C-alpha positions as CSV (number, residue, x, y, z in Angstrom):
1,M,-91.8,-154.2,-13.2
2,S,-92.9,-152.5,-15.8
3,K,-93.3,-152.6,-19.5
4,Y,-93.6,-149.5,-21.6
5,Y,-94.9,-149.3,-25.6
6,N,-94.5,-146.3,-27.5
7,I,-97.8,-145.6,-29.8
8,N,-98.5,-142.3,-31.5
9,G,-95.3,-140.6,-29.1
10,L,-97.0,-141.4,-26.1
11,K,-95.5,-143.3,-23.7
12,V,-97.5,-146.5,-22.2
13,R,-96.6,-148.4,-19.0
14,I,-97.9,-151.4,-18.0
15,S,-97.3,-152.5,-14.8
16,D,-98.5,-154.0,-11.5
17,H,-97.6,-151.3,-9.1
18,E,-98.0,-147.2,-9.2
19,P,-95.5,-145.2,-10.6
20,N,-92.6,-143.8,-9.0
21,T,-92.6,-140.8,-10.9
22,A,-89.5,-139.1,-8.9
23,L,-87.3,-141.5,-9.9
24,N,-88.3,-143.0,-13.2
25,G,-90.0,-139.9,-14.5
26,S,-93.9,-140.5,-16.1
27,S,-95.5,-141.9,-18.3
28,D,-98.3,-140.8,-21.1
29,I,-100.7,-143.8,-19.8
30,N,-100.6,-145.7,-17.1
31,L,-102.6,-149.3,-17.3
32,Y,-102.0,-152.2,-14.4
33,V,-102.9,-155.5,-14.5
34,C,-104.1,-155.9,-10.9
35,D,-106.2,-153.5,-8.6
36,A,-105.3,-152.7,-5.2
37,G,-107.1,-155.4,-3.9
38,G,-104.9,-157.9,-6.0
39,L,-107.6,-158.7,-8.4
40,T,-106.9,-158.9,-12.7
41,I,-108.2,-156.3,-14.5
42,S,-109.1,-156.1,-18.0
43,M,-106.3,-154.8,-19.8
44,T,-108.9,-154.0,-23.2
45,G,-111.3,-152.2,-20.3
46,Q,-108.5,-150.0,-19.0
47,I,-107.5,-149.1,-22.9
48,E,-111.3,-148.5,-24.3
49,R,-111.5,-145.4,-21.3
50,V,-108.2,-144.5,-22.0
51,C,-109.2,-143.9,-25.5
52,E,-112.6,-142.4,-24.5
53,R,-111.4,-140.0,-22.2
54,R,-108.8,-138.5,-24.2
55,G,-110.2,-139.0,-27.8
56,L,-107.7,-141.4,-29.3
57,D,-108.6,-144.0,-32.0
58,M,-108.5,-147.6,-30.3
59,S,-106.9,-149.1,-33.0
60,H,-103.8,-147.3,-32.4
61,F,-103.3,-149.7,-29.3
62,K,-104.4,-153.1,-31.5
63,Q,-101.0,-154.5,-30.6
64,L,-101.0,-153.8,-26.9
65,A,-105.1,-154.9,-26.4
66,E,-103.5,-158.5,-28.4
67,E,-100.7,-158.7,-26.5
68,W,-102.2,-158.1,-23.2
69,E,-105.4,-160.0,-24.5
70,D,-108.1,-160.5,-21.1
71,G,-107.7,-164.1,-20.0
72,T,-104.2,-164.3,-21.2
73,Y,-101.9,-163.1,-18.2
74,N,-102.6,-163.1,-14.4
75,K,-101.9,-160.6,-11.9
76,D,-98.1,-162.2,-11.2
77,A,-97.3,-161.0,-14.7
78,F,-94.3,-159.2,-13.4
79,N,-93.3,-161.8,-10.7
80,P,-90.3,-163.6,-11.1
81,L,-90.6,-167.2,-11.8
82,L,-89.5,-169.8,-9.4
83,I,-86.1,-171.2,-10.7
84,E,-85.5,-175.2,-9.6
85,S,-82.5,-175.8,-9.2
86,E,-80.8,-179.4,-8.9
87,D,-78.0,-178.4,-6.4
88,F,-80.8,-176.2,-4.3
89,T,-79.9,-178.3,-0.9
90,P,-82.5,-177.0,1.6
91,L,-81.4,-176.3,5.4
92,T,-80.6,-179.0,7.5
93,N,-81.8,-180.2,10.9
94,D,-78.2,-179.5,12.4
95,I,-77.4,-175.7,10.6
96,A,-81.3,-174.7,11.5
97,Q,-80.7,-175.9,15.0
98,Q,-77.2,-174.0,15.0
99,M,-78.6,-170.8,13.8
100,E,-81.4,-171.0,16.5
101,T,-78.9,-171.8,19.2
102,E,-76.6,-168.7,18.1
103,G,-79.7,-166.5,18.0
104,K,-80.3,-167.6,22.3
105,T,-77.1,-166.9,22.7
106,R,-77.3,-163.7,21.3
107,H,-80.2,-162.5,23.1
108,K,-78.9,-164.0,26.4
109,A,-75.6,-162.1,26.4
110,L,-77.6,-158.5,25.2
111,S,-79.7,-159.8,28.2
112,L,-77.0,-158.7,30.7
113,Y,-77.0,-155.0,29.5
114,A,-79.1,-152.2,30.7
115,F,-79.2,-149.8,27.9
116,S,-79.3,-146.0,29.2
117,S,-78.8,-143.7,26.6
118,R,-81.7,-144.1,24.3
119,Y,-82.7,-140.5,24.5
120,N,-78.7,-139.2,23.6
121,K,-77.8,-140.0,19.9
122,M,-74.0,-139.8,20.6
123,Q,-73.8,-141.8,23.7
124,A,-76.3,-144.3,22.1
125,I,-73.9,-144.8,19.4
126,A,-70.8,-145.2,21.7
127,E,-72.7,-147.2,24.0
128,I,-73.9,-149.7,21.1
129,Q,-70.1,-149.7,20.3
130,H,-69.0,-151.0,23.6
131,I,-71.4,-153.8,23.4
132,S,-70.5,-154.9,20.0
133,T,-67.1,-154.8,21.0
134,E,-67.3,-156.7,24.1
135,T,-69.8,-159.4,22.8
136,G,-68.9,-159.5,19.3
137,I,-72.7,-158.8,18.4
138,S,-73.2,-156.8,15.5
139,K,-74.2,-153.1,16.2
140,S,-77.7,-153.7,13.8
141,F,-78.8,-156.6,16.3
142,I,-78.2,-154.6,19.2
143,R,-80.0,-151.9,18.0
144,K,-83.0,-153.8,17.2
145,Y,-82.7,-155.9,20.4
146,F,-82.5,-152.6,22.3
147,N,-85.1,-150.6,20.0
148,V,-82.7,-148.1,19.3
149,R,-83.5,-145.9,16.6
């Protein structure tokens, strides 16, 4: 996620990831809360470097520097907080065992089939459809099981 500011006509973006300019357009200034290694970066230091390189007045970024003061935010500033709910029920052992049994059953059912059309796309689609119809297993699971792309 990102947070955007308009400072003297400049679009300033603060984010925890690189911008995707193909989808979202572009910003005039990009600042980051963490580096590629996941360590928190000084926002004040970034602002000072940008102002120095572009000949901008640091006083214009005063509000931004105060809001993102070093030590008041962490590298997970944009990650959503976990919401604890009283009605949350973890998987019971019965449900977990049932899911495991279903997974084993699907693997066992598919092990009875030999997939031969891996390199011919039209034949592969037909064969996946046939196996899916016979077993009731989803086509996406069959593709993953037989490693068909």
